[in-house]
C-alpha positions, 0 to 999 in steps of 0.5 A, a space after each residue: 905133602 909132607 912137612 919135613 921141617 916138622 918131621 925133622 923136629 919130631 925125629 930130633 926130639 925122639 932121638 935126643 929129647 926136647 930142648 928143655 930136657 937137654 937143658 935140665 939134664 945138662 951140667 949148667 948151674 941154675 942161672 945158666 939153665 934159666 938163661 938157656 931156657 929163656 933164650 931158647 938155646 938148643 944144647 942137643 948135639 948136632 947129628 951127622 944127618 943134620 950137617 948134610 948139604 941136602 934137602 930136608 927130605 933127604 936129611 929125614 930119610 938118612 936120619 930115620 935110618 941112623 942108630 940112636 946115639 950109643 951113649 943113650 942106648 947104653 944108658 937104656 941097657 944099664 937101667 934095664 939091667 939095674 932093675 933086673 939085678 935088683 929084682 933077681 937078688 930079692 927073688 933069690 932071698 925068697 928062694 927063687 933062682 932067676 936070670 935076666 935077659 934083654 930082648 926087644 928093639 934095644 937088644 936088636 939096635 932098631 929102637 928109634 927113641 933116645 930114651 927108649 923103653 927096655 924089655 927085661 926077661 926074668 927067666 926061672 932057672 931051676 926048671 925048664 920046659 922041653 920040646 918033645 920028642 927029646 933029641 937025647 932021651 934022659 938028658 933032662 932029669 924029672 922035675 923036683 916039684 909037682 907044680 906046673 910051670 905056669 904056676 911057678 912063673 905066676 909066683 914069680 910074677 906075684 913076687 915081682 909085683 910085691 918086690 919092685 915097689 919096695 926096691 923102687 919106692 919113687 917109681 911109677 909101677 904098673 902091674 895091670 899089663 898081662 905080660 909085663 910089669 912097667 916101671 917109670 920115673 922115680 930114680 929110673 932114667 928109662 922106662 923098664 918092662 919086667 917080663 917073667 918067663 921060663 926057658 923052653 928048650 926047643 929041639 934045635 937047642 937040644 942039638 946046638 946048645 946055642 942060646 939063639 935056638 932057645 925059646 922062652 915062655 912068657 906068663 900071661 896074667 889074664 889067661 894064666 897061660 905060658 906063650 912061646 916066644 923065640 926072641 934070641 932066634 929073631 935077634 940072630 936072624 936079623 943080625 946075621 942078615 944085616 951083616 950081609 947087607 952092611 947095616 942096611 937091614 937095620 937101617 930099613 927097619 928104623 926108617 919104617 918105624 920112624 915113618 909110622 911114628 911121624 904119621 898123623 894120629 888117624 893114620 898111625 892108629 891103623 898103621 900100628 896093626 903092623 907091629 915093630 916085629 912085623 916091620 922087621 920081618 917085612 924088611 928081612 924079606 927084602 934080601 938082595 934089594 938091600 944091596 946098596 953102597 953106604 953113600 947111596 943109601 937114599 936109594 933104600 927109600 925106593 927099594 922099600 917103596 917098591 917092595 911094599 908095592 909088591 906086597 900090596 899087589 901080589 897077595 899070593 906072595 904076601 900071604 906066604 911070607 913068614 916072620 924070620 923064625 917061621 913061627 907065624 905068617 907076617 900078615 896073619 890078620 886082615 887089618 894088616 893089609 890096611 896098615 900096609 897100604 898106609 905104609 906104601 902111601 907114606 913111602 911113595 910120598 917120601 920117594 916122590 919128595 926126594 926125587 922132586 927135591 933132586 930134580 924140581 922140574 920133573 913131571 912124574 916120579 922116576 925111581 932112578 933119580 932116587 936110586 942114583 942119588 949119592 951123598 957125602 
């Protein structure tokens, strides 16, 4: 049985931080802050889902679908850009021309934390990798340096590891990660990941010149290799489909991520074999199942449950599903099947709880109860 009061508290803290943090970050004077702490005041603003005259299970579902506060998201983006801009200026002084691009959950607006980590790509500008055969021969000039791109991006990584501690001396800087340099604390209001990379001009990009078709290659520190990613294509595909379904695709992605975040540790460890990227890809394939009016979005819980059941029971359908940019299969590791099973059980429990809260005396789960539920 799900403890929804506990989950609502967890959701609130994830979205807005703790009561203590809100008091600490408030404009109150020291005496008022101490009184607020002592008396247990909650200065965090009340969100729409909290005001609903509904059961805790429904409040949790609606809250889990909602975007994080825009002001908090803008702070995350601003902090990521601040770190990236500082680094780019310092790289330029060393003769390295780079640009910054936001990627990840914040860029897609499917993040679930108010104080969300920010992923900033630091992309080398003076040289690109071109997918061959080229669409328009001779469009690209020969490189001016005999050095390989992997060595060039390695230099950006090493220079960044040297520069960032000087530019942000009070921050904790972790350079042990293979792809990202992680910054936190000090003057930073958010955790920021710095990811050195190069441009990869796909054949599609050579034709369209649209950034959504342009790939990047991320430097992997341990293997000394460049790994292809298509973050801008992923963002566009999800965004375009979300527009078709009036925001329901992003709502589903957020709810799945919140469900995983609130699982007990023993479940969460296994469930996280399905990454945030995988969850977005699963939701992407729900397609017409995402058609629901805004005031009936509680029904998305049943839509998700039914789709997860289909994936779990129909292995031929499941095993042929690709991520949106078609770069790989979603279920490319056997461990992900166990993750899917755990996610299905969690959504089954959520759907059953909602149905029971609507009709307390039902003997068995009826999906129509959840699908028909309307909220103000």
